[in-house]
N, C-alpha and C positions, 0 to 999 in steps of 0.2 A: 504494499499499499504506499502511496506517495502523499506526503503532507507538505504543505508550503505556507510560508508566512511572508508578509512584505510590509515595508514602510517607506513612504516618500515624504520629504520635507523640503521646504523652500531654502532652508539654511539661514544664515545671519546677515548676508550681504546682498542678496538678490531681492527684487520686488516680485518676481513671478517665478513659479516652478516650471522649468522647461523640461524636466524629467517626466516620463510617463511609464507605466508598466501594466502588464496584464498577467494574472495568474489564474489557472483553472481551480475553481473553488471546490469542485466535486471530485473527491478522491477516487470515485468509481467511474468517472467519465471515461469514455472511449479515447478521447484526446487529452493527454496530459501536456499542456502547452504553457510555456512561460516566456514572456517577452519584456525586455527593458530597452528604453530608448532615451538618449540624452540629447535634446535639441539645441540648436544654435542659430544665430543670425537674424538681423532685421527686427523690425518692431513686432513683438510677439511672435516672430517667425519660428523661433525654436520650439515654442509651446505647441504651435500648429504642426510643425514638421514631426515632432515626436508622437503626437496623438495620431496623426494621419498614417504614419509608418506602422504603428502598432495595429490600428484598426484594419489597414489594408492587408498586412501580412496575416493577421489572425483570420480575417474573412476568407482569404485565399486558401489557407490551410484547411479550415473547417469545411469549406465548399468542396475541396478536392479530395480530402482524406479517404472518404468512403469508397472512392472509385479507383484507388491505386492498390497495386500489390504491396503487401507490407514487408517487403524485403529491404535490405540495406540501401541498395541503389535507388529504389523508388522513393524511399523516405528522404534520402539526401537531396534528391532531385526536387521533391515537394517543397522542402524549406528553402532550397536555393532559388527556385522559381518564385516563391512567396516574397523573397527579398527583391528580386528583379521587378516584380509587380509593384511593391511598396515604393521602390526607388522611382519608378515611372510616375506614380501618383504624386509623390512629393515634388519631383522635378517639374512636372506639369503645373502644379499649384504655384510653384515659385515664379513661374513665367506669367502667371495671371495678373499679378499685382506688384507694383513697384516696391511696396513695403516688404514683400516677402522675398525679394531678390536675394540670392545667395544663402537662403535658409537650407539647413540640412540637419542630419541627426546621426548619432551612433545607433547601432541596433545589435541586440543579443537575442537570438531566438534559440529556445531549447525545447525540443519535442522529445518527450520521454515515452519510449515504447519497448516492451519486453526487456527490461533491465539494461536498456541502452539510452544514452542521451545523444540525440541528433542536433548538432549545434551549427548555427550560422552566426558570423561575427564581422562587424565593421566598426572601426573607430577605437576609442580608448576606454569604453566601459569594459568591464572584465568579468570572467567566470573562473571561479576557483572550485576545485574538488577536494574534499576532505575525506581521507580514507586511511584506516589503520594508524590514526594518530599523526598523520602528516597532511599539510595543506599544500596544494600545488596550483599555480596559476595555469590554466589550460588554454587561455586565449593569449594572443600577443598584440600589444597596443599598435595601432596604425598611427603612430606619432612620429614627429621629427626626432625627438630624443631617442626613441627606440631604434630608429635607423642608425643614429650615431653609436649607440651601444652595440648594435650588430656589427658595425664597421670597426669597432674597437677604438673609436675616436674618444669616447668618454666611458667612464665606468658606470655601473648600475647605481652606485651611491651618488655620483655626480648628476645623474639623470634626475634623481629625486628633487634637486634644487635648481635645475637648469632654467634660465629665464624663458626659454621657448618650450617649456614643458607641455603647454596646452595646444601647441600647433599640430593639427591633425593632417596626416598625409592622405587619409581616405575617409569619406563620410557618405551616408546614404542621402540621395536627393540633390546633390550638388552637380552631378553630370548625368547625361542621358543614360550612360551605362556604368555599372559598378560591379566589381567582383568580390564577393565576400569570402572570408576564410570559412571552409567547411570542415567539420570533423565529426567523428563518431567515438564516443567514450563509453566504457562500461559504467553502469550505474547499479552497483550491487547493493544488497541488504546492508544497512548501516552507513552507506555513503551519504554525504551531504554535498550539495552544490550551493555555492554562493554566487549570485549575480548582482553586480553593483555598478553604480556610476562612479565617475572619477571624483565626484564630491565626497565620496567615502575614502577612496584610496589615496587621495592627496592629503587627507587629514588623519588617517588612521593606519598604523603599520600592519603588515600582513600577520605578524604574530598575534597582535591584539584581535584581529578578525577571527583568527583561529581560536583563541581563548574564549571569546564571547560565544561563538557559534557552537563549540563543543560543550560548553557549560550548559547552554540551553538555546537550542536552535529556534524554539518558538518565540522567545522574547528577544533574541539577538538583533533582529532588524531594528526594533525601537531603540535598544540599548546602543547599537552602533551608530545610529543617527544622532542620538544624544551626545555620544562621545565626539563625533565629528563636529558637532555644533560647539561643544565645550572647547575643542581644539582650534576654533576659529570660524568654522562653518562658512568658508568663503564661496561656496557653490551650493547648488541644489544636491540633495543627497537621497539616493534610493538604494534600498537593499532588499533582495529576495533570498530566502533560505528555503531549500527543498531537501527533504530527507526521504530515503527509501527505507521504510520501517519493516 
């Protein structure tokens, strides 16, 4: 059985919450779907981009799920296509109105089926998996500083405080086409997934995320949001915890 909890907060420095999320509330539902988006750009553009992206991807998956084979390839293709569809919707919307020009969003889609997590990822929101007392980041940020880390130009520690930390190399809705990272991860009994926006990871260390989530995954989203706010809360904060019970 899958249980999930979530919390989203505007933080201490922003006027509007541009993060959006969706979690399947029904643990017996056919489709166990979890989506997080952190929007950006223009007058209220980020707020609109993140909501549009989530609603488009969700409706695409729900509409097509029943008609596909439930094998690995078909499920990967389903979430990949849902991202392409969401990208098109957000991109078209950004063209409609001058105020929305340049809007975009990160997106994390996690579809859980038969003890596997089918994941699609764009941007610098993150997904972690906790298993056997260890936490591991399973997505890689599409950010300028992550590119520098990969090239060996800067260290991971230097990336934490780099002035261009928030510059994204890839986002949903900014171009006509986008290619998400796609992966399939085992999601066994006892495993926990954490999906979060950078409003959490810029304020709270990975070890602290691990400690709160393993202590109580039900209350962890609220406690981590509170901690991020206590540490400065310079951005919107969203946390989803999902456990395979």
